MOPAC internal coordinates of N, CA, C and O (Angstrom, degrees):
PM7 1SCF
backbone

  N    0.0000 0     0.00 0     0.00 0    0    0    0
  C    1.4141 1     0.00 0     0.00 0    1    0    0
  C    1.5907 1   115.53 1     0.00 0    2    1    0
  O    1.2310 1   122.73 1   141.81 1    3    2    1
  N    1.3102 1   112.37 1   -38.19 1    3    2    1
  C    1.4694 1   122.91 1   173.72 1    5    3    2
  C    1.5861 1   108.86 1   -63.29 1    6    5    3
  O    1.2310 1   121.80 1   136.31 1    7    6    5
  N    1.3855 1   114.16 1   -43.69 1    7    6    5
  C    1.3982 1   117.54 1   177.64 1    9    7    6
  C    1.4985 1   116.43 1   -65.57 1   10    9    7
  O    1.2310 1   119.25 1   149.12 1   11   10    9
  N    1.3040 1   119.04 1   -30.88 1   11   10    9
  C    1.3681 1   125.29 1   175.63 1   13   11   10
  C    1.5539 1   115.52 1   -71.28 1   14   13   11
  O    1.2310 1   121.46 1   144.48 1   15   14   13
  N    1.4252 1   114.80 1   -35.52 1   15   14   13
  C    1.4156 1   124.19 1   169.59 1   17   15   14
  C    1.5816 1   109.79 1   -61.57 1   18   17   15
  O    1.2310 1   122.14 1   127.12 1   19   18   17
  N    1.3054 1   113.50 1   -52.88 1   19   18   17
  C    1.4612 1   119.46 1  -176.93 1   21   19   18
  C    1.5659 1   111.03 1   -57.72 1   22   21   19
  O    1.2310 1   120.83 1   139.04 1   23   22   21
  N    1.3638 1   116.02 1   -40.96 1   23   22   21
  C    1.3662 1   120.48 1   179.38 1   25   23   22
  C    1.5681 1   114.84 1   -66.22 1   26   25   23
  O    1.2310 1   122.45 1   146.93 1   27   26   25
  N    1.4258 1   112.91 1   -33.07 1   27   26   25
  C    1.4060 1   119.61 1   177.35 1   29   27   26
  C    1.5592 1   108.14 1   -69.85 1   30   29   27
  O    1.2310 1   119.45 1   142.79 1   31   30   29
  N    1.2528 1   118.66 1   -37.21 1   31   30   29
  C    1.4588 1   119.99 1  -175.54 1   33   31   30
  C    1.5719 1   106.77 1   -75.50 1   34   33   31
  O    1.2310 1   118.95 1   143.54 1   35   34   33
  N    1.3303 1   119.61 1   -36.46 1   35   34   33
  C    1.4587 1   120.17 1  -179.12 1   37   35   34
  C    1.5124 1   110.27 1   -67.08 1   38   37   35
  O    1.2310 1   119.28 1   143.10 1   39   38   37
  N    1.4346 1   118.98 1   -36.90 1   39   38   37
  C    1.3757 1   128.98 1  -179.84 1   41   39   38
  C    1.5224 1   109.05 1   -66.13 1   42   41   39
  O    1.2310 1   120.59 1   133.36 1   43   42   41
  N    1.3685 1   116.48 1   -46.64 1   43   42   41
  C    1.4468 1   120.77 1  -178.21 1   45   43   42
  C    1.5539 1   108.44 1   -65.68 1   46   45   43
  O    1.2310 1   119.73 1   142.43 1   47   46   45
  N    1.2776 1   118.12 1   -37.57 1   47   46   45
  C    1.5115 1   120.16 1   176.65 1   49   47   46
  C    1.4446 1   111.44 1   -67.58 1   50   49   47
  O    1.2310 1   118.22 1   143.91 1   51   50   49
  N    1.3322 1   120.99 1   -36.09 1   51   50   49
  C    1.4292 1   125.65 1  -177.72 1   53   51   50
  C    1.5459 1   108.69 1   -68.91 1   54   53   51
  O    1.2310 1   119.19 1   144.20 1   55   54   53
  N    1.2883 1   119.16 1   -35.80 1   55   54   53
  C    1.4554 1   122.48 1  -172.66 1   57   55   54
  C    1.5428 1   111.90 1   -92.36 1   58   57   55
  O    1.2310 1   121.08 1   176.11 1   59   58   57
  N    1.3810 1   115.53 1    -3.89 1   59   58   57
  C    1.4542 1   117.17 1   176.68 1   61   59   58
  C    1.4003 1   112.04 1   -70.83 1   62   61   59
  O    1.2310 1   119.37 1   -41.57 1   63   62   61
  N    1.3456 1   118.81 1   138.43 1   63   62   61
  C    1.5178 1   129.28 1  -171.80 1   65   63   62
  C    1.5168 1   110.16 1   -93.01 1   66   65   63
  O    1.2310 1   118.30 1  -168.90 1   67   66   65
  N    1.3022 1   120.84 1    11.10 1   67   66   65
  C    1.4839 1   122.14 1  -178.42 1   69   67   66
  C    1.5759 1   106.92 1   -67.59 1   70   69   67
  O    1.2310 1   120.18 1   -23.53 1   71   70   69
  N    1.2901 1   117.25 1   156.47 1   71   70   69
  C    1.4343 1   127.46 1   176.53 1   73   71   70
  C    1.5775 1   109.09 1   -58.24 1   74   73   71
  O    1.2310 1   119.36 1   -47.48 1   75   74   73
  N    1.2698 1   118.83 1   132.52 1   75   74   73
  C    1.4983 1   121.85 1   178.58 1   77   75   74
  C    1.4860 1   107.98 1   -84.86 1   78   77   75
  O    1.2310 1   121.33 1   -45.16 1   79   78   77
  N    1.3804 1   115.07 1   134.84 1   79   78   77
  C    1.4533 1   122.54 1   177.11 1   81   79   78
  C    1.5554 1   106.34 1  -111.24 1   82   81   79
  O    1.2310 1   122.78 1   -47.91 1   83   82   81
  N    1.3756 1   112.28 1   132.09 1   83   82   81
  C    1.4553 1   115.15 1   179.09 1   85   83   82
  C    1.4752 1   103.96 1  -106.95 1   86   85   83
  O    1.2310 1   120.59 1   -46.83 1   87   86   85
  N    1.3474 1   116.48 1   133.17 1   87   86   85
  C    1.4441 1   125.22 1   172.06 1   89   87   86
  C    1.5009 1   112.26 1  -103.68 1   90   89   87
  O    1.2310 1   119.71 1   -71.87 1   91   90   89
  N    1.2213 1   118.16 1   108.13 1   91   90   89
  C    1.4796 1   118.84 1  -175.11 1   93   91   90
  C    1.5955 1   109.50 1   -83.78 1   94   93   91
  O    1.2310 1   119.03 1   -11.75 1   95   94   93
  N    1.2320 1   119.45 1   168.25 1   95   94   93
  C    1.4516 1   121.97 1  -176.18 1   97   95   94
  C    1.5225 1   115.18 1   -60.35 1   98   97   95
  O    1.2310 1   120.25 1   156.57 1   99   98   97
  N    1.2942 1   117.12 1   -23.43 1   99   98   97
  C    1.5043 1   117.80 1  -179.57 1  101   99   98
  C    1.6009 1   109.92 1   -87.02 1  102  101   99
  O    1.2310 1   121.81 1   177.22 1  103  102  101
  N    1.3585 1   114.14 1    -2.78 1  103  102  101
  C    1.4888 1   113.10 1   175.41 1  105  103  102
  C    1.4673 1   115.82 1    98.46 1  106  105  103
  O    1.2310 1   120.44 1   178.25 1  107  106  105
  N    1.4183 1   116.77 1    -1.75 1  107  106  105
  C    1.3856 1   112.41 1  -176.79 1  109  107  106
  C    1.5697 1   107.53 1   -78.78 1  110  109  107
  O    1.2310 1   119.81 1   -32.58 1  111  110  109
  N    1.3498 1   117.97 1   147.42 1  111  110  109
  C    1.4999 1   122.33 1   174.94 1  113  111  110
  C    1.4626 1   104.62 1  -111.81 1  114  113  111
  O    1.2310 1   123.75 1   -69.43 1  115  114  113
  N    1.3637 1   110.41 1   110.57 1  115  114  113
  C    1.4050 1   117.53 1   179.57 1  117  115  114
  C    1.6075 1   112.85 1  -129.40 1  118  117  115
  O    1.2310 1   123.27 1   -41.69 1  119  118  117
  N    1.2611 1   111.35 1   138.31 1  119  118  117
  C    1.5391 1   111.58 1  -174.95 1  121  119  118
  C    1.5218 1   107.87 1   -69.47 1  122  121  119
  O    1.2310 1   120.64 1   -36.50 1  123  122  121
  N    1.2813 1   116.37 1   143.50 1  123  122  121
  C    1.5323 1   124.04 1  -176.22 1  125  123  122
  C    1.4971 1   105.46 1   -69.23 1  126  125  123
  O    1.2310 1   117.58 1   146.55 1  127  126  125
  N    1.1676 1   122.22 1   -33.45 1  127  126  125
  C    1.4707 1   126.84 1  -169.95 1  129  127  126
  C    1.6164 1   111.94 1   -77.26 1  130  129  127
  O    1.2310 1   120.48 1   168.63 1  131  130  129
  N    1.2611 1   116.69 1   -11.37 1  131  130  129
  C    1.4309 1   120.83 1   179.17 1  133  131  130
  C    1.5286 1   113.94 1   -97.00 1  134  133  131
  O    1.2310 1   118.17 1   -20.43 1  135  134  133
  N    1.2368 1   121.10 1   159.57 1  135  134  133
  C    1.5127 1   125.09 1   171.50 1  137  135  134
  C    1.4935 1   114.61 1   -78.19 1  138  137  135
  O    1.2310 1   121.44 1   168.01 1  139  138  137
  N    1.3778 1   114.84 1   -11.99 1  139  138  137
  C    1.3641 1   120.53 1  -179.61 1  141  139  138
  C    1.6067 1   115.96 1   -56.55 1  142  141  139
  O    1.2310 1   122.96 1   142.22 1  143  142  141
  N    1.2716 1   111.94 1   -37.78 1  143  142  141
  C    1.5182 1   116.76 1   177.17 1  145  143  142
  C    1.5024 1   109.56 1   -62.86 1  146  145  143
  O    1.2310 1   120.46 1   131.98 1  147  146  145
  N    1.2961 1   116.73 1   -48.02 1  147  146  145
  C    1.6830 1   116.32 1   179.03 1  149  147  146
  C    1.4401 1   105.40 1   -63.97 1  150  149  147
  O    1.2310 1   117.25 1   137.42 1  151  150  149
  N    1.2492 1   122.84 1   -42.58 1  151  150  149
  C    1.6234 1   122.79 1  -173.45 1  153  151  150
  C    1.4990 1   106.01 1   -63.60 1  154  153  151
  O    1.2310 1   117.75 1   141.26 1  155  154  153
  N    1.3842 1   121.89 1   -38.74 1  155  154  153
  C    1.4179 1   119.05 1  -178.37 1  157  155  154
  C    1.4587 1   109.78 1   -67.18 1  158  157  155
  O    1.2310 1   119.93 1   135.44 1  159  158  157
  N    1.3245 1   117.74 1   -44.56 1  159  158  157
  C    1.4791 1   124.63 1   179.21 1  161  159  158
  C    1.4262 1   108.54 1   -56.54 1  162  161  159
  O    1.2310 1   117.78 1   135.91 1  163  162  161
  N    1.3577 1   121.84 1   -44.09 1  163  162  161
  C    1.4614 1   124.87 1  -174.21 1  165  163  162
  C    1.5070 1   105.65 1   -66.47 1  166  165  163
  O    1.2310 1   117.81 1   133.39 1  167  166  165
  N    1.3550 1   121.78 1   -46.61 1  167  166  165
  C    1.3808 1   127.66 1  -179.44 1  169  167  166
  C    1.5546 1   108.54 1   -56.15 1  170  169  167
  O    1.2310 1   120.14 1   128.87 1  171  170  169
  N    1.3146 1   117.34 1   -51.13 1  171  170  169
  C    1.4535 1   119.48 1  -178.50 1  173  171  170
  C    1.5713 1   114.24 1   -67.48 1  174  173  171
  O    1.2310 1   122.81 1   150.60 1  175  174  173
  N    1.3480 1   112.21 1   -29.40 1  175  174  173
  C    1.4713 1   115.17 1   178.59 1  177  175  174
  C    1.5190 1   110.49 1   -74.19 1  178  177  175
  O    1.2310 1   119.80 1   146.48 1  179  178  177
  N    1.3835 1   117.99 1   -33.52 1  179  178  177
  C    1.4539 1   124.58 1   175.24 1  181  179  178
  C    1.5270 1   110.12 1   -63.07 1  182  181  179
  O    1.2310 1   122.73 1   133.17 1  183  182  181
  N    1.4135 1   112.38 1   -46.83 1  183  182  181
  C    1.4972 1   118.17 1  -178.81 1  185  183  182
  C    1.4487 1   110.49 1   -64.36 1  186  185  183
  O    1.2310 1   118.50 1   140.58 1  187  186  185
  N    1.3349 1   120.47 1   -39.42 1  187  186  185
  C    1.4370 1   126.27 1   178.04 1  189  187  186
  C    1.4981 1   111.79 1   -63.40 1  190  189  187
  O    1.2310 1   120.96 1   139.84 1  191  190  189
  N    1.2936 1   115.78 1   -40.16 1  191  190  189
  C    1.4773 1   117.48 1  -178.88 1  193  191  190
  C    1.5240 1   112.31 1   -73.23 1  194  193  191
  O    1.2310 1   120.63 1   146.76 1  195  194  193
  N    1.3596 1   116.40 1   -33.24 1  195  194  193
  C    1.4409 1   120.13 1   173.41 1  197  195  194
  C    1.5648 1   111.31 1   -65.21 1  198  197  195
  O    1.2310 1   120.80 1   136.99 1  199  198  197
  N    1.3340 1   116.07 1   -43.01 1  199  198  197
  C    1.4400 1   121.45 1   175.93 1  201  199  198
  C    1.5702 1   114.30 1   -63.42 1  202  201  199
  O    1.2310 1   123.00 1   142.08 1  203  202  201
  N    1.3180 1   111.85 1   -37.92 1  203  202  201
  C    1.4906 1   117.71 1   173.65 1  205  203  202
  C    1.5677 1   112.04 1   -60.54 1  206  205  203
  O    1.2310 1   120.62 1   134.48 1  207  206  205
  N    1.3291 1   116.43 1   -45.52 1  207  206  205
  C    1.3760 1   124.21 1  -178.81 1  209  207  206
  C    1.5699 1   110.83 1   -65.35 1  210  209  207
  O    1.2310 1   120.73 1   140.88 1  211  210  209
  N    1.3013 1   116.22 1   -39.12 1  211  210  209
  C    1.4459 1   121.34 1   177.02 1  213  211  210
  C    1.5608 1   113.56 1   -64.01 1  214  213  211
  O    1.2310 1   123.02 1   132.63 1  215  214  213
  N    1.3096 1   111.82 1   -47.37 1  215  214  213
  C    1.4311 1   121.34 1   174.40 1  217  215  214
  C    1.4919 1   115.37 1   -59.92 1  218  217  215
  O    1.2310 1   123.01 1   135.73 1  219  218  217
  N    1.3008 1   111.83 1   -44.27 1  219  218  217
  C    1.5501 1   116.26 1   178.18 1  221  219  218
  C    1.5141 1   108.82 1   -62.34 1  222  221  219
  O    1.2310 1   118.72 1   133.12 1  223  222  221
  N    1.3948 1   120.05 1   -46.88 1  223  222  221
  C    1.4539 1   119.77 1  -179.81 1  225  223  222
  C    1.5316 1   112.88 1   -59.13 1  226  225  223
  O    1.2310 1   122.50 1   143.66 1  227  226  225
  N    1.3871 1   112.82 1   -36.34 1  227  226  225
  C    1.4317 1   117.93 1   179.38 1  229  227  226
  C    1.5223 1   111.93 1   -65.33 1  230  229  227
  O    1.2310 1   122.22 1   134.35 1  231  230  229
  N    1.3257 1   113.35 1   -45.65 1  231  230  229
  C    1.5300 1   119.00 1   177.88 1  233  231  230
  C    1.6325 1   108.82 1   -61.63 1  234  233  231
  O    1.2310 1   120.57 1   137.26 1  235  234  233
  N    1.2785 1   116.52 1   -42.74 1  235  234  233
  C    1.4539 1   116.50 1   173.58 1  237  235  234
  C    1.4194 1   116.18 1   -53.10 1  238  237  235
  O    1.2310 1   121.07 1   134.69 1  239  238  237
  N    1.4131 1   115.56 1   -45.31 1  239  238  237
  C    1.4044 1   121.82 1  -178.29 1  241  239  238
  C    1.5549 1   112.07 1   -65.49 1  242  241  239
  O    1.2310 1   123.49 1   139.14 1  243  242  241
  N    1.4069 1   110.91 1   -40.86 1  243  242  241
  C    1.4804 1   114.49 1   176.86 1  245  243  242
  C    1.5045 1   113.61 1   -64.42 1  246  245  243
  O    1.2310 1   122.09 1   142.87 1  247  246  245
  N    1.3655 1   113.59 1   -37.13 1  247  246  245
  C    1.5085 1   118.04 1   178.87 1  249  247  246
  C    1.4440 1   112.08 1   -60.80 1  250  249  247
  O    1.2310 1   119.81 1   138.22 1  251  250  249
  N    1.3875 1   117.97 1   -41.78 1  251  250  249
  C    1.3281 1   129.87 1   179.51 1  253  251  250
  C    1.5345 1   108.64 1   -61.08 1  254  253  251
  O    1.2310 1   119.37 1   128.64 1  255  254  253
  N    1.3213 1   118.81 1   -51.36 1  255  254  253
  C    1.4033 1   124.84 1   175.39 1  257  255  254
  C    1.5020 1   114.90 1   -58.91 1  258  257  255
  O    1.2310 1   120.52 1   143.01 1  259  258  257
  N    1.2942 1   116.61 1   -36.99 1  259  258  257
  C    1.4452 1   121.45 1   171.08 1  261  259  258
  C    1.4460 1   115.33 1   -62.07 1  262  261  259
  O    1.2310 1   117.58 1   137.98 1  263  262  261
  N    1.2492 1   122.21 1   -42.02 1  263  262  261
  C    1.4531 1   129.73 1   179.57 1  265  263  262
  C    1.5221 1   106.19 1   -64.76 1  266  265  263
  O    1.2310 1   120.07 1   135.49 1  267  266  265
  N    1.2950 1   117.47 1   -44.51 1  267  266  265
  C    1.4714 1   121.99 1   178.67 1  269  267  266
  C    1.4671 1   111.69 1   -62.26 1  270  269  267
  O    1.2310 1   120.50 1   139.35 1  271  270  269
  N    1.3644 1   116.65 1   -40.65 1  271  270  269
  C    1.4819 1   122.28 1  -174.83 1  273  271  270
  C    1.6492 1   104.26 1   -71.79 1  274  273  271
  O    1.2310 1   120.00 1   141.06 1  275  274  273
  N    1.3130 1   117.61 1   -38.94 1  275  274  273
  C    1.4710 1   119.29 1   177.05 1  277  275  274
  C    1.5543 1   114.38 1   -62.04 1  278  277  275
  O    1.2310 1   121.24 1   144.23 1  279  278  277
  N    1.3416 1   115.23 1   -35.77 1  279  278  277
  C    1.4328 1   117.98 1   179.75 1  281  279  278
  C    1.5116 1   107.20 1   -74.53 1  282  281  279
  O    1.2310 1   119.41 1   140.56 1  283  282  281
  N    1.2965 1   118.73 1   -39.44 1  283  282  281
  C    1.5427 1   118.17 1   175.87 1  285  283  282
  C    1.5730 1   109.80 1   -60.12 1  286  285  283
  O    1.2310 1   119.98 1   134.78 1  287  286  285
  N    1.2702 1   117.65 1   -45.22 1  287  286  285
  C    1.4812 1   121.72 1  -178.67 1  289  287  286
  C    1.5656 1   109.36 1   -65.14 1  290  289  287
  O    1.2310 1   118.30 1   139.35 1  291  290  289
  N    1.2561 1   120.84 1   -40.65 1  291  290  289
  C    1.5152 1   123.71 1   169.49 1  293  291  290
  C    1.4637 1   115.77 1   -56.93 1  294  293  291
  O    1.2310 1   123.02 1   133.98 1  295  294  293
  N    1.3687 1   111.81 1   -46.02 1  295  294  293
  C    1.5721 1   111.94 1   177.15 1  297  295  294
  C    1.4702 1   110.55 1   -68.81 1  298  297  295
  O    1.2310 1   116.98 1   145.49 1  299  298  297
  N    1.3021 1   123.36 1   -34.51 1  299  298  297
  C    1.4665 1   121.78 1   178.91 1  301  299  298
  C    1.5033 1   107.86 1   -67.64 1  302  301  299
  O    1.2310 1   118.02 1   140.40 1  303  302  301
  N    1.2781 1   121.38 1   -39.60 1  303  302  301
  C    1.4513 1   125.89 1  -176.57 1  305  303  302
  C    1.5560 1   106.84 1   -66.42 1  306  305  303
  O    1.2310 1   122.97 1   144.26 1  307  306  305
  N    1.3462 1   111.91 1   -35.74 1  307  306  305
  C    1.5253 1   111.77 1   178.66 1  309  307  306
  C    1.4467 1   114.56 1   -71.48 1  310  309  307
  O    1.2310 1   119.86 1   150.42 1  311  310  309
  N    1.3071 1   117.86 1   -29.58 1  311  310  309
  C    1.5045 1   124.66 1   178.50 1  313  311  310
  C    1.6018 1   108.16 1   -67.44 1  314  313  311
  O    1.2310 1   123.33 1   139.01 1  315  314  313
  N    1.4821 1   111.22 1   -40.99 1  315  314  313
  C    1.4051 1   112.30 1  -173.82 1  317  315  314
  C    1.5680 1   112.88 1   -75.36 1  318  317  315
  O    1.2310 1   120.45 1   153.74 1  319  318  317
  N    1.3126 1   116.74 1   -26.26 1  319  318  317
  C    1.5266 1   117.87 1   176.09 1  321  319  318
  C    1.3791 1   113.95 1   -91.18 1  322  321  319
  O    1.2310 1   120.10 1   180.00 1  323  322  321

C-alpha cells in the first residue's frame, strides 16, 4: 500500500509542468531554462583552470628549489667525507 502511494507521488511529481530548478554542488540555484547555469559553470571552470595553472607553476618552482637543495646537500656531504 505504501509503495503504491509512493509511486503515485513520484508519478505526480514527474508529470508536473512546473519549471525545473537545478541545484549544483556549489549550492547555486539556477533555472535550467536559462543560460545563466552554463555561464556560471564556465566562469567557475575558467577560475579552476587558472588556479590549477598557478598551483602547477608553484609546484614546478618548489621542485626546482628541491633539486637545488639536494645538490647543495650532496656537495656539503662530499666536503665532509
